[in-house]
C-alpha positions as CSV (number, residue, x, y, z in Angstrom):
1,M,-15.7,38.4,-23.7
2,N,-19.0,36.5,-22.4
3,E,-20.7,40.1,-20.4
4,F,-20.9,37.5,-17.4
5,F,-17.2,37.7,-17.1
6,S,-17.0,41.2,-16.5
7,P,-13.4,42.8,-16.0
8,G,-13.6,44.1,-11.8
9,K,-15.3,40.5,-10.5
10,V,-15.0,38.4,-8.2
11,Y,-15.8,34.6,-8.5
12,V,-15.6,32.3,-5.4
13,I,-15.4,28.8,-7.0
14,G,-16.1,25.4,-5.4
15,I,-13.8,23.1,-6.7
16,G,-15.4,19.9,-5.6
17,P,-12.9,17.4,-5.1
18,G,-10.2,19.1,-7.7
19,S,-10.5,16.1,-10.3
20,E,-11.8,17.5,-13.4
21,N,-14.2,14.6,-14.1
22,Q,-15.6,16.0,-10.6
23,M,-16.1,20.0,-11.1
24,T,-19.4,21.5,-12.3
25,L,-18.9,22.6,-15.3
26,F,-19.7,26.2,-14.1
27,A,-16.4,26.3,-12.2
28,L,-14.9,25.0,-14.8
29,K,-15.8,27.3,-17.1
30,T,-15.2,30.3,-14.7
31,I,-11.9,29.1,-14.1
32,E,-11.3,29.3,-18.0
33,Q,-12.5,33.0,-17.9
34,C,-10.5,34.4,-14.7
35,Q,-7.5,36.4,-15.5
36,V,-5.8,36.2,-12.3
37,I,-6.3,32.6,-9.9
38,I,-5.5,33.2,-6.0
39,G,-5.9,29.9,-3.9
40,Y,-4.3,27.7,-1.4
41,D,-1.3,25.8,-2.2
42,T,-2.3,22.3,-2.1
43,Y,-5.9,24.2,-4.3
44,I,-4.0,25.1,-6.6
45,D,-2.2,21.7,-7.7
46,L,-5.3,20.3,-7.8
47,I,-6.5,22.4,-11.1
48,K,-2.7,23.0,-12.1
49,H,-3.4,21.5,-15.2
50,L,-6.7,23.9,-16.0
51,L,-5.0,26.6,-15.9
52,K,-3.5,28.7,-18.8
53,P,-0.1,30.6,-18.6
54,S,-1.8,33.4,-19.8
55,Q,-3.2,33.6,-16.3
56,E,-1.8,34.8,-13.0
57,V,-1.3,32.8,-10.0
58,V,-1.3,33.8,-6.3
59,R,-0.5,31.0,-3.8
60,A,-1.1,31.3,-0.5
61,G,-0.2,29.3,2.6
62,M,-2.6,27.5,5.7
63,T,-4.4,30.6,8.0
64,E,-3.4,33.3,5.2
65,E,-7.1,33.6,4.6
66,V,-7.4,36.8,5.0
67,Y,-4.6,37.6,3.6
68,R,-6.1,35.7,-0.2
69,A,-9.5,38.3,0.2
70,Q,-8.0,41.1,0.3
71,K,-5.8,40.5,-2.4
72,T,-8.6,39.6,-4.2
73,I,-10.5,42.7,-3.5
74,E,-7.2,44.8,-4.5
75,L,-6.8,42.8,-8.3
76,A,-10.6,43.4,-8.7
77,K,-10.5,47.1,-7.7
78,E,-7.3,47.2,-10.8
79,G,-10.5,45.8,-13.2
80,K,-9.1,42.0,-13.4
81,I,-10.9,39.1,-13.4
82,V,-10.3,37.4,-10.2
83,G,-10.8,33.4,-9.3
84,V,-10.8,32.3,-5.5
85,I,-10.4,28.6,-5.2
86,S,-11.9,26.5,-2.7
87,S,-12.6,22.9,-2.2
88,G,-15.5,21.7,-1.9
89,D,-18.2,24.4,-2.3
90,A,-17.3,27.3,-1.8
91,G,-20.4,28.7,0.1
92,L,-19.5,25.7,3.0
93,Y,-16.6,26.3,5.0
94,G,-15.1,28.1,2.2
95,M,-14.0,31.5,1.2
96,A,-17.1,32.6,0.2
97,G,-18.2,34.6,3.4
98,L,-14.8,35.8,4.5
99,I,-14.3,37.5,1.1
100,F,-17.7,39.4,1.9
101,E,-16.8,39.7,5.2
102,V,-13.7,41.6,4.2
103,L,-15.1,43.5,1.1
104,H,-17.8,45.0,3.8
105,K,-14.9,45.9,6.2
106,M,-12.6,47.5,3.3
107,Q,-15.5,49.7,2.9
108,F,-16.2,48.7,-0.8
109,P,-20.0,47.2,-0.3
110,G,-21.6,47.1,-3.6
111,K,-19.3,48.4,-5.3
112,I,-17.0,45.0,-6.6
113,D,-19.1,42.4,-8.2
114,V,-19.2,39.1,-5.9
115,Q,-20.2,35.4,-7.8
116,V,-20.2,32.6,-5.7
117,V,-19.7,29.5,-7.1
118,P,-21.2,26.2,-6.2
119,G,-19.5,23.1,-6.3
120,V,-19.6,19.8,-4.8
121,T,-19.1,19.6,-1.2
122,A,-17.1,16.8,1.0
123,L,-20.4,15.5,2.5
124,I,-21.6,15.2,-0.6
125,S,-18.7,13.3,-2.3
126,A,-18.1,11.0,0.5
127,A,-22.1,10.0,1.1
128,S,-21.5,9.3,-2.6
129,L,-18.8,6.6,-2.1
130,L,-20.4,5.2,1.2
131,G,-24.1,4.4,-0.5
132,A,-26.8,6.8,1.0
133,P,-26.3,7.8,4.4
134,V,-27.6,11.6,4.6
135,M,-31.5,10.6,2.6
136,H,-33.0,12.0,6.3
137,D,-32.3,15.1,8.1
138,F,-28.7,15.9,8.8
139,C,-26.4,18.5,9.8
140,A,-22.7,19.1,9.5
141,I,-20.3,20.5,12.4
142,S,-16.3,21.3,12.1
143,L,-14.2,20.2,15.1
144,S,-11.9,22.9,14.3
145,D,-11.8,24.7,17.2
146,H,-9.1,27.3,15.3
147,L,-12.0,30.2,15.1
148,T,-15.0,28.7,17.2
149,P,-14.8,28.2,20.7
150,W,-14.8,24.7,21.8
151,N,-17.9,25.1,24.2
152,T,-19.9,25.8,21.4
153,I,-18.6,22.4,18.7
154,E,-19.6,20.9,22.2
155,K,-23.0,22.3,22.6
156,R,-23.7,22.1,18.8
157,L,-22.6,18.2,19.1
158,V,-24.9,17.1,21.7
159,H,-27.6,18.4,20.0
160,A,-27.3,16.8,16.8
161,A,-26.7,13.8,18.8
162,M,-30.3,14.5,21.0
163,G,-31.9,15.3,17.6
164,D,-31.1,11.7,16.0
165,F,-29.4,13.6,12.9
166,V,-27.3,11.9,10.6
167,L,-24.2,13.7,11.1
168,T,-21.4,14.9,9.3
169,L,-17.8,16.0,10.9
170,Y,-15.5,18.0,8.9
171,N,-11.7,18.6,10.3
172,P,-12.0,15.7,12.4
173,K,-8.3,15.8,13.4
174,S,-5.0,17.0,12.2
175,S,-1.4,16.6,13.6
176,R,-2.3,19.6,16.8
177,R,-5.6,18.7,17.1
178,K,-6.3,15.4,18.6
179,E,-8.4,15.1,21.1
180,Q,-11.7,16.4,19.5
181,I,-12.2,13.9,18.1
182,N,-12.1,11.6,20.9
183,I,-14.2,13.7,23.1
184,A,-17.1,14.1,19.9
185,Q,-17.1,9.8,20.0
186,N,-18.1,9.9,24.0
187,I,-20.6,12.7,23.4
188,L,-22.2,10.6,20.3
189,L,-22.1,7.3,22.3
190,Q,-24.2,9.4,24.9
191,Y,-27.1,9.2,22.9
192,R,-26.4,6.7,20.0
193,N,-26.3,2.7,20.2
194,P,-22.3,1.7,19.8
195,E,-23.0,-0.3,16.5
196,N,-24.3,2.8,14.6
197,P,-22.9,3.0,11.5
198,V,-20.2,5.2,10.9
199,G,-18.2,6.2,7.4
200,I,-14.7,7.4,6.6
201,V,-13.7,8.8,3.5
202,T,-10.2,10.3,3.3
203,S,-9.3,12.7,-0.2
204,A,-13.2,11.6,-1.9
205,Y,-12.5,10.6,-5.3
206,R,-8.5,11.7,-5.3
207,P,-5.9,9.6,-6.0
208,D,-5.1,8.3,-2.4
209,Q,-9.0,7.9,-1.8
210,N,-9.8,5.4,1.6
211,I,-13.0,4.5,2.2
212,V,-13.8,2.7,6.0
213,I,-17.4,1.4,7.0
214,T,-17.1,1.0,10.8
215,D,-19.2,1.6,13.5
216,L,-19.8,4.3,16.5
217,N,-18.1,1.8,19.3
218,H,-15.0,1.6,16.9
219,M,-14.3,4.9,14.7
220,L,-11.4,6.3,16.3
221,E,-9.2,2.6,15.5
222,F,-9.1,4.2,11.3
223,P,-7.0,7.0,9.9
224,A,-8.5,10.4,9.9
225,G,-7.4,13.8,9.3
226,M,-8.2,17.2,7.4
227,M,-8.7,15.6,4.2
228,T,-10.9,12.9,6.0
229,T,-14.7,13.4,6.2
230,I,-16.4,11.2,8.9
231,L,-20.4,10.5,8.2
232,I,-22.5,9.2,11.3
233,G,-25.6,7.9,10.7
234,N,-29.3,8.4,12.7
235,S,-30.1,5.6,14.9
236,Q,-32.3,4.6,10.9
237,T,-29.3,4.0,9.4
238,R,-27.9,0.7,8.4
239,V,-25.3,-1.0,6.4
240,I,-26.9,-3.2,3.7
241,D,-24.7,-4.7,1.0
242,G,-21.8,-3.0,2.1
243,K,-23.1,0.2,1.5
244,M,-24.3,2.5,4.5
245,I,-27.9,3.4,4.1
246,T,-30.3,5.5,6.0
247,P,-34.1,5.0,5.3
248,R,-36.2,8.1,3.9
249,G,-39.1,6.6,5.8
250,Y,-41.1,4.7,2.9
251,Q,-40.5,1.4,4.6
252,K,-43.5,2.8,7.4
253,K,-45.9,3.6,5.0
254,Y,-45.7,1.0,2.1
255,Q,-44.0,-2.4,1.5
256,L,-41.5,-2.5,-0.3
257,H,-41.2,-6.0,-1.7
258,Q,-45.0,-5.8,-3.1
259,N,-45.8,-4.7,-6.7
260,I,-49.2,-3.9,-5.4
261,Q,-49.7,-1.4,-2.1
262,D,-51.6,-2.0,0.7
263,I,-52.6,1.7,0.5
264,K,-54.6,2.5,-2.8
265,K,-52.8,5.7,-5.0
266,S,-55.6,8.1,-4.3
267,D,-55.8,7.5,-0.8
268,R,-51.3,7.6,0.1
269,M,-51.8,11.2,1.5
270,N,-54.7,11.3,3.9
271,I,-53.3,11.3,7.1
272,T,-55.1,8.1,8.4
273,H,-51.8,6.3,7.1
274,E,-49.5,9.1,8.9
275,P,-49.9,8.9,12.4
276,W,-46.6,10.4,13.0
277,A,-47.4,13.8,11.2
278,L,-48.5,17.9,12.8
279,Q,-51.6,17.2,11.2
280,K,-52.5,14.1,12.7
281,E,-51.2,14.8,16.1
282,K,-53.7,18.0,15.7
283,Q,-56.4,16.4,14.9
284,N,-56.5,13.8,17.4
285,S,-55.9,17.0,19.7
286,E,-58.6,18.6,18.8
287,M,-60.9,16.1,19.7
288,Q,-63.4,17.8,21.6
289,T,-66.1,15.0,22.5
290,G,-66.6,11.8,24.8
291,L,-67.8,9.9,21.5
292,E,-64.9,10.7,19.0
293,I,-61.9,10.1,21.9
294,N,-63.7,6.9,21.9
295,L,-63.2,6.2,17.8
296,M,-60.2,7.8,17.5
297,K,-59.2,4.5,20.3
298,N,-60.7,2.1,18.6
299,I,-59.0,2.5,15.5
300,P,-57.8,-0.5,14.7
301,K,-53.9,-0.9,13.8
302,R,-55.0,-2.0,10.4
303,V,-54.7,0.1,7.2
304,L,-58.2,2.1,5.5
305,H,-58.6,1.3,1.9
306,K,-60.6,3.9,-0.1
307,Y,-63.6,2.2,-2.6
308,Y,-64.9,3.9,-5.2
309,I,-68.1,3.1,-5.3
310,K,-70.6,2.2,-8.6
311,T,-74.3,1.2,-8.4
312,K,-76.6,-0.5,-10.7
313,G,-79.4,1.6,-11.1
314,S,-82.6,0.0,-11.2
315,L,-83.7,1.7,-14.5
316,N,-80.8,0.1,-16.6
317,Q,-79.3,-2.9,-14.9
318,S,-76.0,-1.6,-15.9
319,S,-72.8,-1.0,-13.8
320,A,-73.1,3.1,-15.0
321,D,-72.7,5.3,-12.0
322,S,-75.7,6.7,-12.3
323,E,-77.4,7.8,-8.7
324,K,-77.0,6.8,-6.0
325,I,-79.4,5.1,-4.4
326,L,-78.2,3.4,-1.5
327,N,-80.6,0.2,-1.2
328,A,-81.3,-1.7,2.1
329,G,-79.6,-4.7,0.2
330,F,-76.0,-3.7,-0.1
331,L,-76.4,-1.4,3.5
332,S,-77.2,-4.9,5.3
333,V,-74.5,-6.6,3.5
334,L,-72.0,-3.2,4.3
335,G,-73.3,-3.4,7.9
336,K,-72.1,-6.5,8.3
337,F,-68.3,-5.8,8.4
338,L,-68.0,-2.1,8.3
339,S,-66.0,-0.6,12.1
340,T,-66.4,2.5,13.8
341,D,-64.3,4.5,12.1
342,S,-65.6,3.2,8.4
343,R,-67.1,6.0,6.2
344,I,-69.0,7.1,3.3
345,E,-67.6,9.9,1.7
346,A,-68.3,12.3,-1.6
347,T,-65.8,13.6,-4.1
348,P,-66.2,17.2,-5.5
349,D,-66.8,15.5,-8.7
350,G,-70.2,13.7,-6.9
351,R,-68.7,10.3,-6.4
352,L,-69.1,8.4,-3.6
353,F,-66.3,6.4,-2.0
354,L,-66.3,4.2,1.2
355,L,-63.2,4.3,3.5
356,C,-63.2,1.1,5.2
357,H,-60.6,-2.2,6.1
358,E,-60.1,-4.5,3.4
359,I,-63.0,-6.1,1.9
360,D,-62.6,-9.7,1.4
361,I,-63.4,-11.5,-1.8
362,E,-66.6,-13.1,-0.3
363,T,-67.8,-9.4,0.5
364,M,-67.6,-7.9,-2.4
365,E,-69.3,-11.0,-4.5
366,K,-72.1,-10.3,-1.8
367,L,-72.3,-6.7,-2.5
368,D,-72.3,-7.0,-6.4
369,S,-75.0,-8.9,-6.1
370,E,-76.7,-6.6,-4.1
371,G,-76.1,-4.3,-7.2
372,L,-73.0,-2.4,-4.9
373,Y,-69.8,-2.5,-7.4
374,L,-65.8,-1.2,-5.7
375,Y,-63.1,0.1,-7.4
376,D,-59.8,1.5,-6.9
377,D,-59.6,5.0,-8.0
378,E,-56.2,4.6,-10.7
379,E,-56.7,3.0,-13.8
380,Y,-60.5,2.6,-14.8
381,I,-63.2,3.8,-17.1
382,L,-66.1,5.5,-15.4
383,I,-69.4,6.0,-16.7
384,K,-71.2,8.9,-14.7
385,T,-75.5,9.0,-16.1
386,C,-78.4,10.9,-15.4
387,N,-81.4,9.3,-13.8
388,F,-83.4,9.7,-17.2
389,C,-85.6,12.1,-15.2
390,D,-87.0,9.6,-12.4
391,G,-87.3,7.2,-15.9
392,E,-89.3,8.8,-18.2
393,K,-86.9,9.3,-20.8
394,P,-85.4,6.1,-20.8
395,E,-84.7,5.9,-25.0
396,S,-81.2,6.0,-24.9
397,L,-80.6,3.4,-22.2
398,V,-80.6,0.2,-25.1
399,W,-76.7,2.5,-26.1
400,L,-76.1,2.7,-22.3
401,D,-75.8,-0.8,-22.0
402,I,-74.6,-1.3,-25.3
403,L,-71.8,1.2,-24.3
404,N,-71.2,-0.6,-20.8
405,K,-71.0,-3.8,-22.2
406,S,-68.6,-2.6,-25.2
407,L,-66.2,-0.7,-22.4
408,A,-66.4,-3.6,-19.3
409,D,-62.8,-5.7,-19.9
410,I,-61.0,-2.6,-21.6
411,H,-58.2,-1.2,-18.8
412,V,-57.0,2.1,-19.7
413,P,-53.4,3.9,-18.5
414,G,-55.4,6.7,-16.3
415,Q,-58.7,7.5,-15.3
416,L,-61.7,8.3,-18.1
417,H,-64.5,9.9,-17.3
418,I,-67.6,9.7,-19.5
419,G,-70.3,11.3,-19.0
420,F,-73.7,9.9,-20.4
421,N,-77.4,12.3,-20.4
422,G,-80.3,11.1,-21.5
423,C,-81.9,14.4,-22.6
424,G,-80.6,17.3,-24.1
425,M,-80.9,19.4,-20.6
426,S,-77.9,17.6,-19.4
427,C,-78.6,18.2,-16.1
428,H,-75.6,16.2,-14.6
429,G,-73.0,18.0,-17.0
430,A,-72.1,15.4,-19.4
431,V,-70.2,17.9,-21.9
432,M,-67.7,18.9,-19.2
433,E,-66.3,15.7,-18.7
434,D,-63.7,13.5,-20.7
435,I,-66.5,12.4,-23.4
436,G,-69.8,13.7,-22.9
437,I,-72.4,12.2,-24.8
438,V,-76.2,13.9,-24.5
439,Y,-79.1,11.8,-26.3
440,F,-81.3,14.6,-28.1
441,R,-84.0,14.3,-30.1
442,G,-83.6,10.7,-31.1
443,E,-79.8,11.9,-32.1
444,F,-76.7,11.6,-30.0
445,E,-73.8,14.7,-29.4
446,V,-70.4,13.6,-28.3
447,Y,-68.1,16.3,-26.7
448,I,-64.4,15.5,-25.7
449,G,-62.4,16.9,-24.3
450,G,-64.0,19.0,-21.5
451,K,-62.5,19.8,-17.4
452,K,-65.4,20.7,-15.4
453,M,-63.4,20.8,-12.3
454,G,-59.7,22.0,-11.0
455,R,-57.6,25.2,-12.1
456,N,-57.3,24.5,-15.6
457,V,-61.2,24.3,-16.3
458,R,-61.9,24.2,-20.2
459,L,-64.8,23.6,-22.6
460,P,-65.0,20.7,-24.9
461,L,-62.5,20.7,-27.1
462,H,-64.2,18.8,-29.9
463,T,-67.9,17.9,-30.8
464,H,-69.7,15.8,-32.9
465,L,-73.3,15.8,-33.1
466,H,-76.1,14.6,-34.9
467,L,-75.0,11.2,-34.8
468,S,-77.2,7.8,-34.3
469,G,-76.1,5.4,-32.0
470,E,-74.1,3.4,-33.9
471,E,-71.7,6.6,-35.0
472,M,-71.8,7.4,-31.3
473,I,-70.6,4.1,-30.3
474,S,-68.2,4.0,-33.1
475,I,-66.1,7.7,-32.0
476,V,-66.2,7.3,-27.9
477,M,-64.7,3.1,-28.7
478,N,-61.9,4.5,-31.2
479,L,-61.2,7.2,-28.3
480,V,-60.9,4.9,-26.1
481,A,-58.7,2.2,-28.4
482,R,-56.2,5.4,-29.0
483,Y,-55.8,6.5,-25.3
484,K,-55.1,3.0,-24.4
485,N,-52.4,2.3,-27.0
486,E,-50.8,5.9,-26.9
487,G,-51.3,6.9,-23.6
488,F,-48.5,7.5,-21.2
489,E,-49.1,5.0,-18.0
490,K,-50.9,6.7,-15.5
491,E,-51.5,9.9,-18.2
492,K,-54.8,11.0,-17.2
493,F,-57.3,11.3,-20.4
494,F,-58.1,15.4,-20.3
495,K,-54.1,15.6,-19.9
496,Y,-54.0,12.8,-22.7
497,I,-56.3,14.5,-25.3
498,L,-54.6,18.2,-24.5
499,R,-51.6,16.4,-25.8
500,V,-52.7,14.8,-29.3
501,S,-55.7,17.2,-30.2
502,G,-54.0,18.1,-33.3
503,Q,-54.7,15.0,-33.9
504,V,-58.5,14.2,-33.1
505,V,-61.0,14.5,-35.4
């Protein structure tokens, strides 16, 4: 026998809706291994087709939960493997808690091992049939006051309504409890719109399943009982194409109908785009000077964009990312449209980016003519160069221009950084870039697969020495072509090269 299923052990099993197709594999396997099955009559009937003639079955009716728990512990003390059946999930309004409590009161803590076997609670089953109503914060409240004081339940209803939670009501009504659901509706109507969507699911995934989507004002017009779960949406919940949907919040930040988002991928975690966030609120409250406060007040409602900067250095007239010389020409163009909240910042790896409102095509062309090129930080090849010792070592510039022209129209799956240094000093650390190129005494060296930043910093994986200019260009272009054709979507080069490292020559 599997050691996991050992004699004298108790398994509290959540069977979900009770259908074999809706039960977890863990639950199915556990039921199969148990020597004794204990449960409420209705739940035993739901799984009787799974039971074997050799298994002992102990049935009990409603309100006999304590008896079931005590009987479970008694049988476990005899060395039997006991399975206690709960519908839904055993740890949510199920038998799990009571088993632990009774075990403690009977002074057997730790001597009998109890394993809770998770199941699919009615909340999740009902939600799957309604659409996606619990995509945001939610809570569950049982309206049964047999074990919980009604005034406590009322307080929970009030606070759940005030907190705008998606609310799930368990045990909404029975043959004896008919008033509670009416009171719950009245409480919710004090805080919610009468048209607030409501889903009513009875016997989810069972033969007599029934699904209704209505609203808070009309929810009492439909039958409900102990097999019913009621899901009440929050203020954002909508009925779309017959399904109950609670937005997660993406629509506040993104344009769900656009293929290209206004917020660039590299800038989506910037708190500028999340004015509702705690960090943003703290930032606002910590502003001390009148100037800072004034700047915050003047920030337009439009979204800020992040543009990375390439400059055309005076040394080579290429689009290489050489030393950032912010010349007067494009600074004067920038100054004509930048607002008070625009700024230029540096990344940890030495790149510059401009944070500003979206720049129109005409302005982009003016900046380009002045030697400034702006690009997004997603799919690109970036050549970062040294300053060639202030122009004293220009021998390799002709090959830099050839490389720039060769790569100009190539689009790659993710980010590819190429470092180009004009002498063996390698002052700007080209050897640690994705592809590093160093010119030394009339020859080129190519370093592949380095990573200079992050928790997984590494030295180059491959090195090619004593290359002519033609050989250097050939190796680099071959690598870029392979990356373009073999790289996964959005896969950065340093991840790609590690994945295929054994194939690189």
